[in-house]
N, C-alpha and C positions, 0 to 999 in steps of 0.2 A: 504493500499499499504506500509506504513512504517513497520507494523508488519510483512508483508510478506518478506520485504527486510531483516529484522533482522533474521527471521527464515531461510533465505537462507544461513546464515553463517554455521549452522550445516549441511544443505543440501549439501553445497559445499565441506565439509570436510568428506563426507561419512556417515553422520548421518542418522537418520530415514527420509525417504522421506516424505515430506509434500506437499500435492497436490497443495496448493496455493503458495508455496515458489518459488521465482524466481531462475532460473538457469543461465540466461544471462542478462546483462544490457540492451540489446535491448528489452527484455520483459518489463522492467520498462519504457523504452522510449515509447513503444507502448501503455501501459496503460495510461501514462500521456497524450499522444496525443488523446486517446479516451475521457478522461476527458475534454480536451480543446474543441474538436470538438462536443461533445454531452453532455454538462453539465446537461441538463434536464434529461438525462437518467442515467448518472453515478454519479452525485453529488447531485442532488436535490431530487431524489426519495429515501429518507432515513428516517427511523423511528427514529426521534431524541430522543424520550424517551428511546428506546432500546439502541441507540448509547451511550447515557449518562450513562446508567446503566452498559453496558458491557465494554465500554472503549477499549483501545488497547489490543489485544490479542497476547501475545508473546510466546504462547505454554508453554511447561513445563520446558524450559531451563532458567538458570540464567546467566545473562550477566554482565560483568564488576565487578565481586565480587570474582575473583580468589584469590586475596591476603587475603581477609577477610575469605574466606572459608578455605584457607590453615592455617590461624592462629587458627581457631576453631579446625581443625583436629590435629594441634600440641597440643592444650589444651587437646584434647581427648587422645592423645598418652601419655601425661604426667599423666593424671588421671589414666591410666591403670597401670603405673609404680609406682605411689605414692598413698597416701590415698584418696585425693580428689582434685578437681580443680574448680575454680570459674572464669567465664568470663562474661563480660558485653558488650552488643551490643548497641552502642549509635548512635543516628542520628535523624534528624527531622522526623515528621510524614510523612508517604508515601514514605520514601526513600528505603524501602525494608527490614526492620529488620526481620519481620516475614517470608518473603520469603527466606531470607538467612538462618534462623533457620530451615525452612522446607527442604531446599536443603541439609543442613548439616545432618539433620535427615535421609533423603533419602540415603545419601552417607554411613552412618554408619549402616543403617538398611538393606541395600541390601544383605549383607552376614550374617545377624543375629548377628552382633557383640555387640549390645547394646539394652537396653530398653529405648525408648524415650517417655517422658511424657511432656505434656504442659498444661499450664493454663494462664488465662489472668485476670489481675486486672481491675476493673471498678470503675470509680469515683462515679457512682450512686449505687454501691453495698454496702449495709450496714452490711452484715454478715461478721464477721471477718473470716479469713482463707479461704475465698471462692475460690480463685484461686488455692490454694494448694490442698484443698479438692476436687475440680473439677478435677484436674490433676490425683490424686490417685483414684478417682471414675472411671475415664476412664480406668485406669490400671485394676481395678477390673472387669470391663465389658470385657476388652480385654482378660485377662488371663482366664476368665470363658469360653469364646467362642473359643479361639485359642489354649489353652494349658491346657487341663483338668488335666493332671498328675501333673503339677506345681500348679494348683489351689488346688488340693487335698493336696499337700505338704504344701502350704501356710495355708490352712484351719486348718490342724493338728497343725502346729507350732503356729498359732494365739491362738487356743484354749488352748494349753499347756502353753503358755507364758502370755496370757492376760485374759483368762476365760471370765466371764460375763461382764468384763469391755468393751468388744468390742461393746456392745449395744450402748455405747456413740458415737463410731465412725460411726456406721451404720446410726445414725441420720444425719450426714453430708456427708456420702458416701453410699448412698442407695444400690449401686451395690455390696457392701461388703457382703450383705445378700446372694447374689447368690453364693459367695465363701464358706460361712459358711454352707450353706445347710439348709434343713428343720428341722434338729435335733437341731438347735440352737434356743433357745427361747429368744426373745428379752425381754420378761417380767421377766426373771430371773435376770436382772441386779440389782446390789446393789442400795439401796436407796441413793439418792444424795441430801444432804441438804447444799451443798457448796454455798458460795456467788458467785456472777457473776465473780469476779476476780479469786477466787479459782477454779471455774469451768473451766475458760479459761486456767489456768495453768495445770489443770488436762487433758484437751483436748490436749494441746501441748505435754504433757508427753506421752499420748497414741499414738499420731501421730509419735513421735520418736520411740516408741516401734514397731509400725506398719512398719515404714521404715526399721528398723533393721531386722525385720522378713522377709520381702519380699527381702531384699538385700541378706540375707543368703540362700534364696530358689532359687536364680538365680546365674548362673555362669557369666552372662553378666553384664557389668557395667550399672549403672543407670544414665540416663541423664534427668535432670529436667529443662525445659525451662519455664520461667515465663515472660510474655509479659506485657508491659505498667506498669512497676514497679514505675512510678511516682505516681501511685494511691495506692501503697502498704499500708496496714494497720499495726498498731503497733504490733498486735498479730502475723501477718505473719513474721515481722522482727524478733521477739523473737523466733518464731519457726524455721526459717531458721538458726539463730545463734545456736540453740540447735542441729539441724541436722548436721551442719558443725562441731561443736565440737565433736559430737558423731562419725562422720566419721573420725576424726583425731585420735581417740583412736587406739592404735597399737594392733589390733587383726585381725585375718584372716577374711576378708570379701571383697566382690566385691567393687570397687571404685565408687565414686560419682562425676559426673560433673554437676555443677549448672550453667545454662545460664540464664541471664535476660536481658531485653531490656528496654530502656527508652530514651526520647529525650535528 
């Protein structure tokens, strides 16, 4: 009943018609009367397990976050006119940080104005750079399926700029192999006898090279959203610093907007 009352806001203002949305307050009154008169039918015959798992369903709309959404859109506009922009979404767990980022992504992606990537840090994840590599691995899967011409452009640029070094990135971004194609041999990579610390520095450097290449292959700005940054690892902090410093260099390239959320 509550979710149907909330959905009636969009219904009343000419939004998409929702079958269960209320059009009149008298309909709310009638449903409440049914609950009072026949509780066994309307209140007790409920699958509690399903109700707990599903929770309230508010449709696809975002409520009460207009000011925050406007702030993110302003950050986006500044990122277009400058080199890069960083924004943090703060709030307690369950308050809707991820939902806000999703609505922002929808608003900027409706007309194809940007490339939105997302990753989530996990307290139990022991692999460094996991959230960032996951975000760019999704990019590799997306560009291969949705934009083959750009995928070919990215593949050519990566091979020209990074060569066999890309094999190191494929180990953390498996979908990158789909961009590179069958002619790229992972076994051709150079032998690596680096220590763990040096290998991590090398991986961060290759990530920066990768971000630089894909940024140059797109005209659209790149938006990177990282969730639950309270669990961020030191290697990811160092990589983000490098990416931001690289984005601040004054040469012609699409801008970067970095979003992250934490309590």
